[in-house]
N, C-alpha and C positions, 0 to 999 in steps of 0.2 A: 504494500500500500504506500501511497505518497503521503508525506506528512501534512497535517492540517495547517492552514494559514493562521487560524485564530480560534479562540474559545468563545462560544456564545452563551449568554446568560439572559433569560427572560426577566425583565424588570417587574417588580411586584405591582400588581393591580393595573398593569398596562399590557398592551399587545406588542410593545417595542422590545427589540432584541439588542442588547449591548454586546459588542464584540471587542475582545482584547486581542490585538495582533500578537502572535507568538514571535514574529520576526519583522521589525519595522526598519531594518537596515536598508537604506536607499540603494546601496550597491547590489543587494539581493534583488530588489525590484528591477533594476536595470538588466539583470542577468536572468530574468524570468521569461520563459516561453509558455504561452497559454494555448493549450490544445483542448478542443471540444470534440467529443466523440463518444462511442458506446462500447468500444472493444476493450476487454480486460488486458489485451496485449499492450496497450498504451502505458499502463502502470508498470508492467514488467520492463518495458523499453526505457521508461524514465529512470527507474532504479538502476538499470544496467549501465547507464551512462556515467554514473558517479565516479568510477575509477579514473576516467579521462578528464572529466570536467567537474570537479567537486564543487565549484562555485556556481554551477548552472542549476537553476531551479525550474522544474516543470510543474505548471499548474494545470491539473487535469479537471476539466469541467464536464461532467457526464451530460450527454445530449444525444438524441437520436440523429440520424443522418441529415435530415432536412433542417432540424433545429441547429445543428452544428454549422451547417452552411450559412444559415441566416446570422448566426453569431459572428462568423467570419466577415460577412458582408457589412455588418454594423460596426466592425472594428473592435469587437469584444473578444476576439481570439486571433492568434497568429496562424493557427493550423486547424483545419476541420477534417475529421475522419468520417468517411462515409462508405456505404455499400448499397447502392441503389441500382436496379437493373431497369433499363428502358426497352420494352419489347418491340417498340416501333423501329428503333435504330439498331437494336441488338447490342448496344453499348452499355457499359457500366459507368455510372457517375457523370460522365462528360456532359450529356444533355442537360442534366439537372444543374450542373455548375454554370453552364452557359446561360441558362434561364434566370437563375437567382442572382448571379454576379453582374448580369446585364452589361457586358462590355469591359468590366474590370479584368485586367490581365492576371492570370493565375497559372500555376503549374500543378499537375497531378502526379504524385509519386506513390508507387505501390508499396504498401506495407506488407501485404501478403494476400493469399487466396484461401478462404476458409470454406469448410463444408457447412452449408445451411440445410436445415431439414426439420423434421418432426421429432421433438423430444417426447418420450413416453416413460411410464413408470419402469423401475428397474425390473429386468427380466421380461418386459413387455407381456404382462399376464393376460391381456385381452387380445393378443395376437394382431395388433394394429399394423397395417402395412401401407395404407393410403388414407387420404382425407375422406374418400368414399366410405371406408371402413368406419370412420368416426361417426358419420351420419347414420349408417345402417345399425350400428351398435347403440346409438344414442349416447355416445361418450361425450364428455365435456372437455372444452379447451379453455385456455386463457389467451388473450390476444394482446398485442402491443398497440401503442398509441399511433395515431395518424402521423406520418412523416418518418416512421422507423422502417428500416430495411426488412425486418421480420414481418411486419404487417403487410408490406408491399408484396413480399413473396407469397404470403398466405392468400391475398386477394388475387394475385396473378394466377396462382395455381388453381384456385376455385373457378376463375373465369375460363381457364383452359379446359377444365373438366366440366364446364357448364353447370356448375352447382351454385345455387343462390347462397349468398353469404350467410344468411340467417338460418339456413338448414343446419348449421353447426351450433350446437348448444354451447353457450359461453362466448360467442363471437363478440358480444358487447362488454365482456368482463375484461377491463383494461389493466394491464400490469406494465410498469414503466422501465424495466431493465431485464437483460438476459438472466441475471442471477435470480431476480424475483419470479420470473417464469419457471425457472428450474426449481425453486423452493416450493412454489405452488404445486408442482407435479410431485415432488418428493414427499410432500406432506399429505398428499391425497386430496387436495382441494380441487385438482383437475386431473384429467387423464392424459392430456397432451398439450403441446404448445410449440410454436416455432422458435428455434434458436440455432446454436452452432454445435458442432461435434465436440469442440473443446469444452464448452460449458456443460454439456451432457456428461462428459467423462469426469469433470471435476465434481459433479454431484452424484455420480454413480448411476446415471439414468440410461435408458435405452435410447437409441438414435436411429432414425430412418432418413437417409440423405435424400434431398430433393434437387439441389444444384450446388455448384461451386460459385462463390461470389468473390469478386475482387474488392479488397478493402484499400481505398486510396487515401492519401493525405493531400488535402487541397491547401495550397499556400499562395497568398497574393504575392505577385512579383516584388512589390515594394518591401516585403518582409524578408525576401531571400538574402539580401545583403547584410542583414543585421547579424552581428556576431553570435548572439545566443542561438538563433535559429540555425546558422551554419554549423555551430558546434553540435547541436542536437542531431542534425541530419547526417553529419560526418560519422556518427557512431553506427549508422545502419549497416556499415560494412564490417563491423567487428564481430569476431566469432563468439565472444562472450554474449553479445546481444542476441545473436542467432540461437545460441544454446538456451538462453532464457525463454525465447519465444517458442522454441521447439518443445519445451517442457509441456506446454498446454495440449499438444496433439491436435489433429484435425486442422492444421494450419500450415499451408505450403508457403515457405518464404524464399523459394528459389528465385523469385523476381524482386526481392526486397530492394528498395532503393532505386528502382528503374523509373525514369520519367516516362509516363505513358501518354501525356498530352500537355500541350500549352494552349490555353484558351484566352 
């Protein structure tokens, strides 16, 4: 995990939150890279950079793919992580970046390709193999919020199989992270949900792959020349970073660090 920036304390008889910064050193602020995204890999990557750049601080803000892209657009992040597939163009991420950034120059760098699919309970006791099985069995799912790659995968798969969204019990039950989806299934709250092979393995759950998705880092060109961003990106080629990411499993990093597009 990445260290917290501060401690929050709710003030008595008010709704206000008082925050005490744990590190208010301005040098630390200037050496901070803010990343918005939803992949657990980002935390591992950030921690693995410490041997080479101990002064570098990575602020990881959890956000789904579209939310991360909008944070980048508003200047609230240096890097946005995303994994969205556009069936019209057959491309990952690039069409969404062009639409949201609206002419701002950016670079897309691959962090990895992960297996996305259907997480089910350990041992898959119901013998689920497809989304159709879920409907036929009356099994329940948990879904992700609009703008997430997992929800987009679910909706695109349902459309491909010509199944109405609300044929799935639990389609409107929203969970806001990969880990929370896994926890809901592990605790028996739901029978299935969309996530990644690495998250399923971490929670000891069954996994049915649906497709491979490329996870890209989107960076505005104006940030590429900043020293902290360059330092962080330079570590993508280090073996220690690779070994940390490979620990998760279900994550192909053979193309890590490759520039896939300039928009």
